[in-house]
VOBA-1610 file (N, C-alpha, C; in pm, whole numbers, padded with zeros to 5 digits, always signed):
BEGIN
Met+11635+10513-08245Met+11533+10505-08174Met+11512+10645-08087Ser+11385+10640-08059Ser+11352+10759-07995Ser+11278+10766-07892Asp+11358+10851-07818Asp+11273+10866-07672Asp+11182+10959-07670Glu+11113+11016-07755Glu+11029+11152-07701Glu+10920+11063-07752Arg+10863+10976-07829Arg+10732+10917-07851Arg+10667+10872-07697Ala+10538+10882-07684Ala+10491+10869-07555Ala+10445+10720-07546Ala+10423+10673-07415Ala+10437+10533-07398Ala+10289+10492-07435Pro+10223+10357-07481Pro+10096+10332-07513Pro+10036+10366-07348Val+09906+10436-07394Val+09785+10434-07310Val+09725+10306-07246Gly+09737+10286-07144Gly+09661+10183-07064Gly+09763+10064-07045Ser+09877+10094-07041Ser+09970+09959-07064Ser+10035+09953-06900Thr+09993+10057-06822Thr+10078+10069-06667Thr+10049+09961-06620Thr+10113+09852-06591Thr+10162+09774-06526Thr+10283+09804-06445Asn+10425+09850-06485Asn+10529+09843-06430Asn+10560+09950-06313Pro+10528+09898-06199Pro+10556+09977-06078Pro+10607+10125-06113Leu+10677+10122-06182Leu+10755+10253-06237Leu+10701+10366-06351Gly+10599+10292-06405Gly+10530+10396-06484Gly+10495+10286-06638Asp+10439+10411-06706Asp+10387+10304-06850Asp+10502+10192-06911Ser+10400+10104-06949Ser+10524+09974-07011Ser+10548+10025-07116Gln+10642+09989-07196Gln+10700+10050-07363Gln+10740+09928-07454Glu+10635+09836-07453Glu+10633+09737-07527Glu+10637+09758-07671Ala+10544+09873-07711Ala+10515+09885-07853Ala+10623+09996-07891Arg+10664+10097-07775Arg+10795+10187-07840Arg+10917+10106-07904Phe+10957+09985-07811Phe+11038+09884-07825Phe+11024+09805-07984Leu+10907+09783-07975Leu+10844+09740-08127Leu+10876+09825-08250Asp+10832+09939-08183Asp+10807+10050-08339Asp+10951+10075-08332Asp+11074+10078-08256Asp+11181+10135-08288Asp+11268+10048-08314Leu+11258+09886-08290Leu+11308+09801-08372Leu+11277+09779-08555Lys+11130+09799-08556Lys+11131+09807-08699Lys+11149+09913-08729Ala+11194+10035-08729Ala+11246+10146-08775Ala+11401+10142-08806Leu+11464+10040-08742Leu+11618+10049-08781Leu+11648+10021-08884Asp+11745+10069-08954Asp+11795+10007-09100Asp+11869+09889-09043Pro+11846+09811-09156Pro+11941+09693-09163Pro+12102+09733-09143Ala+12159+09804-09230Ala+12286+09820-09209Ala+12325+09927-09090Ala+12238+09957-08966Ala+12282+10050-08908Ala+12256+09941-08742Arg+12253+09826-08751Arg+12198+09738-08656Arg+12365+09687-08583Asn+12429+09749-08591Asn+12555+09728-08455Asn+12517+09785-08308Lys+12474+09717-08296Lys+12397+09704-08149Lys+12384+09610-08066Thr+12407+09585-07928Thr+12383+09492-07872Thr+12248+09540-07768Val+12166+09403-07760Val+12040+09425-07648Val+12062+09363-07517Ile+12024+09413-07407Ile+12075+09326-07309Ile+11891+09314-07234Arg+11818+09219-07233Arg+11723+09178-07147Arg+11777+09156-07012Leu+11728+09278-06899Leu+11704+09221-06714Leu+11602+09195-06717His+11633+09029-06690His+11480+08950-06610His+11500+09007-06479Leu+11417+09110-06429Leu+11410+09180-06321Leu+11252+09112-06243Ser+11209+09035-06308Ser+11085+08976-06299Ser+11104+08827-06256Arg+11241+08743-06246Arg+11306+08662-06187Arg+11338+08680-06069Leu+11348+08800-06017Leu+11392+08833-05883Leu+11313+08805-05748Leu+11317+08817-05638Leu+11204+08777-05503Leu+11180+08917-05536Pro+11018+08942-05508Pro+10896+09076-05475Pro+10991+09134-05410Glu+11054+09137-05294Glu+11123+09191-05233Glu+11258+09286-05268His+11262+09194-05381His+11402+09269-05431His+11332+09325-05561Arg+11207+09370-05592Arg+11173+09460-05712Arg+11066+09543-05638Asp+11118+09610-05528Asp+11063+09719-05516Asp+11116+09860-05611Lys+11007+09996-05577Lys+11030+10083-05661Lys+11188+10125-05672Gln+11272+10141-05555Gln+11371+10200-05516Gln+11476+10103-05622Asn+11491+09962-05570Asn+11561+09888-05677Asn+11506+09909-05807Leu+11401+09906-05848Leu+11381+09939-06014Leu+11422+10057-06047Arg+11438+10137-05998Arg+11480+10292-06048Arg+11651+10237-06041Asn+11674+10184-05936Asn+11832+10151-05948Asn+11876+10124-06048Ala+11770+10004-06136Ala+11829+09931-06231Ala+11820+09998-06353Glu+11755+10120-06348Glu+11744+10216-06495Glu+11822+10321-06473Thr+11874+10372-06377Thr+11956+10474-06360Thr+12081+10415-06360Val+12139+10282-06361Val+12279+10247-06358Val+12316+10228-06530Phe+12209+10251-06625Phe+12249+10284-06732Phe+12270+10403-06751Asp+12226+10526-06677Asp+12247+10668-06723Asp+12355+10703-06773Glu+12501+10621-06780Glu+12607+10689-06808Glu+12605+10656-06988Leu+12536+10559-07012Leu+12478+10509-07166Leu+12342+10600-07217Thr+12249+10611-07123Thr+12137+10708-07201Thr+12146+10844-07194Arg+12223+10905-07099Arg+12249+11040-07116Arg+12316+11061-07239Thr+12407+10987-07312Thr+12513+11015-07406Thr+12395+10976-07533Arg+12281+10933-07537Arg+12167+10892-07637Arg+12231+10781-07711Ser+12358+10731-07665Ser+12394+10597-07728Ser+12322+10453-07671Ala+12221+10489-07605Ala+12139+10380-07585Ala+12013+10401-07517Trp+11905+10285-07538Trp+11798+10350-07518Trp+11777+10198-07427Leu+11647+10265-07323Leu+11566+10177-07205Leu+11489+10147-07233Tyr+11385+10039-07223Tyr+11211+10030-07226Tyr+11194+09942-07098Arg+11088+09997-07014Arg+11063+09918-06956Arg+10918+09810-06989Leu+10942+09685-06979Leu+10859+09629-06983Leu+10748+09592-06882Arg+10625+09518-06900Arg+10503+09561-06824Arg+10547+09486-06671Asn+10631+09326-06683Asn+10647+09269-06602Asn+10784+09322-06487Ser+10844+09407-06523Ser+10948+09488-06458Ser+11030+09492-06533Asp+11087+09355-06631Asp+11212+09355-06700Asp+11236+09491-06792Leu+11349+09501-06793Leu+11394+09604-06907Leu+11478+09549-07009Met+11479+09626-07158Met+11547+09617-07267Met+11642+09748-07267Val+11752+09685-07270Val+11859+09832-07321Val+11922+09789-07404Val+11942+09886-07521Val+11972+09888-07634Val+12107+09953-07644Phe+12215+09912-07680Phe+12317+10023-07671Phe+12395+09982-07847Glu+12497+10101-07851Glu+12579+10079-07961Glu+12722+09957-07931Arg+12749+09897-07994Arg+12833+09782-07986Arg+12946+09806-07912His+12977+09937-07930His+13153+09991-07913His+13120+10046-07774Glu+12970+10048-07709Glu+12972+10073-07548Glu+12957+09970-07497Thr+13010+09830-07503Thr+13007+09731-07437Thr+13034+09731-07302Glu+13176+09802-07283Glu+13250+09793-07162Glu+13166+09894-07059Val+13097+09992-07122Val+13027+10082-06998Val+12888+09979-06980Ala+12825+09920-07073Ala+12707+09832-07037Ala+12736+09750-06933Glu+12866+09648-06966Glu+12952+09546-06851Glu+12951+09594-06730Arg+13018+09704-06707Arg+12984+09770-06565Arg+12886+09788-06526Ala+12801+09832-06605Ala+12648+09867-06531Ala+12576+09727-06472Met+12612+09642-06545Met+12555+09514-06502Met+12631+09452-06380Leu+12769+09458-06372Leu+12817+09398-06272Leu+12817+09505-06154Lys+12730+09627-06141Lys+12683+09689-06026Lys+12533+09643-05984Leu+12480+09597-06108Leu+12331+09532-06092Leu+12352+09393-06006Leu+12468+09331-06045Leu+12463+09170-05964Leu+12513+09187-05833Lys+12594+09325-05828Lys+12623+09322-05673Lys+12492+09364-05583Leu+12388+09448-05657Leu+12304+09529-05599Leu+12210+09394-05544Trp+12196+09282-05621Trp+12100+09181-05576Trp+12218+09046-05536Glu+12303+09044-05539Glu+12386+08952-05484Glu+12317+08847-05375Arg+12196+08899-05278Arg+12169+08830-05205Arg+12052+08722-05254Asp+12012+08781-05334Asp+11856+08707-05429Asp+11908+08576-05465Pro+11821+08487-05453Pro+11831+08319-05490Pro+11884+08295-05614Leu+11827+08422-05707Leu+11822+08417-05861Leu+12014+08454-05845Met+12067+08496-05806Met+12189+08513-05803Met+12311+08429-05737Gln+12239+08363-05647Gln+12327+08229-05538Gln+12378+08163-05657Lys+12293+08115-05729Lys+12342+08000-05847Lys+12424+08064-05954Ser+12457+08185-05962Ser+12490+08258-06068Ser+12609+08311-06063Lys+12720+08333-06149Lys+12833+08371-06180Lys+12841+08543-06185Ser+12926+08583-06122Ser+12964+08721-06109Ser+13014+08780-06239Asp+12944+08721-06365Asp+13030+08776-06489Asp+12856+08836-06551Ala+12944+08967-06604Ala+12854+09069-06662Ala+12764+09024-06766Arg+12796+08941-06853Arg+12735+08856-06959Arg+12683+08698-06954Lys+12722+08669-06800Lys+12672+08479-06816Lys+12641+08490-06675Asn+12501+08542-06660Asn+12438+08538-06502Asn+12327+08491-06557Arg+12228+08477-06459Arg+12048+08452-06460Arg+11993+08586-06468Leu+12038+08686-06462Leu+11998+08829-06449Leu+11943+08899-06578Ser+12055+08810-06654Ser+12031+08925-06782Ser+12059+08846-06886Ser+11995+08852-07019Ser+12013+08788-07146Ser+12075+08879-07240Trp+12178+08855-07350Trp+12232+08953-07431Trp+12209+08914-07592Phe+12176+08974-07621Phe+12137+08962-07776Phe+12228+09044-07872Asp+12279+09015-07973Asp+12358+09106-08084Asp+12256+09121-08194Met+12255+09233-08201Met+12192+09283-08324Met+12141+09218-08460Thr+12278+09206-08512Thr+12311+09149-08626Thr+12278+09000-08636Gln+12285+08936-08545Gln+12259+08808-08522Gln+12100+08775-08505Asp+12084+08864-08362Asp+11932+08822-08302Asp+11838+08884-08341Tyr+11828+08992-08475Tyr+11719+09085-08463Tyr+11601+09022-08451Asp+11551+08922-08562Asp+11449+08843-08607Asp+11390+08803-08473Lys+11486+08729-08407Lys+11452+08673-08255Lys+11405+08828-08123Leu+11440+08923-08184Leu+11409+09027-08081Leu+11243+09081-08131Leu+11276+09083-08261Leu+11142+09140-08316Leu+11026+09074-08289Thr+11031+08955-08277Thr+10941+08822-08260Thr+10916+08841-08137Phe+10991+08847-08033Phe+10988+08891-07877Phe+10889+09004-07836Ala+10949+09122-07937Ala+10856+09276-07898Ala+10730+09195-07982Met+10710+09178-08061Met+10573+09134-08102Met+10484+09064-08038Arg+10580+08946-07963Arg+10472+08899-07857Arg+10406+08973-07758Gln+10522+09057-07697Gln+10524+09132-07582Gln+10398+09255-07577Thr+10401+09338-07730Thr+10303+09386-07784Thr+10156+09345-07754Ala+10142+09222-07801Ala+10022+09157-07835Ala+09979+09133-07703Thr+10071+09067-07595Thr+10023+09030-07474Thr+09998+09175-07423Thr+10054+09251-07422Thr+10042+09401-07324Thr+09890+09427-07397Glu+09851+09445-07559Glu+09732+09472-07585Glu+09623+09398-07532Lys+09597+09279-07513Lys+09515+09180-07447Lys+09487+09260-07336Ser+09596+09242-07254Ser+09562+09288-07086Ser+09495+09420-07082Val+09525+09529-07184Val+09456+09658-07185Val+09313+09647-07198Arg+09283+09573-07320Arg+09157+09572-07363Arg+09060+09486-07235Lys+09102+09396-07166Lys+09047+09317-07048Lys+08959+09432-06967
//
């Protein structure tokens, strides 16, 4: 999964810049089936109250995964609705869980978190996917996101 390709032109609706639905889809398609030993986290930041989705908090959500992305064992994709997709090597799960716990603490006052456990995997802020089992589901999701983005760009 390359982070050197440019994000699609005209898809900017994420407060931090270009959304990357097309890149996410391209990278999923390019994955060798034998190399799908990855986990994907979808951070449902769009579910947070608007005041908890300011630029600084969105940046914090991205930088909390720096330990993974810095070593290129993870890739982060911005969706136009402010959600994030984080793809990482399965052996880095513990690092990803620590990052998630930081985010749960960051937004502990949001109503979304009030009804949620402080468990890195079982909360309403994130959905976790095993690439070996959920690849088709993720591919379908990425295709829908890309189609929706393309429609909004054409308007």
